[in-house]
Steps between C-alpha positions, in 0.01 A plus 500: 500500500703744704234700682140490610405748230658274232292207629178707504565613141541133398151415630579418865319641797576734785549363851421824682583353841838357398805586704867531407723197552857406417619175354848412631719255315835386637806518285677169430842449654743369239790278603808590296658157575216268402338730248158435654261691720555433871213688661294813519595848619208690659716798611421697183204336320354603165181702572189523288215733603153352445141583590275240655260397772590260783236249618592313816425126487594361840725553803606239751697543822700201628616557858762287668717519814797637303332734253179582322462512123229665301449399138272700271389447143351749254449579131611814324277583204674716239306646204780406256526145357859570389648603835846352559457300823644152565499247782764597756462875447401711795223757522476799735264795527616838379527681737636212704255381768750262665367182335699301247319241289657218299351388167426136571377373160457589137287810441164416334427685180152364427348561157128516420423205267244695301666840453872422574495790746772485769396752764742430786787305646441321834822463700507250791686633805612377843662667798661324800591680819648369817 
């Protein structure tokens, strides 16, 4: 599926309150000497526009004498069970709201056991600041 209208035409449903997001995927850095990948380049990531709804799960602030860190978790629900998102990808709002989320696990593409309907993809996210 390439657009929300394609998904609706295939029997999906409309998430009227969904917002625009971008999936960012780093490019692999290839080492010409070893022939293997040596890391990730986030300077010019591959970008995929997606629609979804963010549901915050928790947020914890850990203060210390040297610095304070705030860790937040959330789920992004996307009305497309075929969306190309993988652990390690990053997610940001479009337009950018200043937050950058990391995909922390495998996206869940649950299927109804009785009808085989796959309505959404649930993407686990985390953000760490500080």
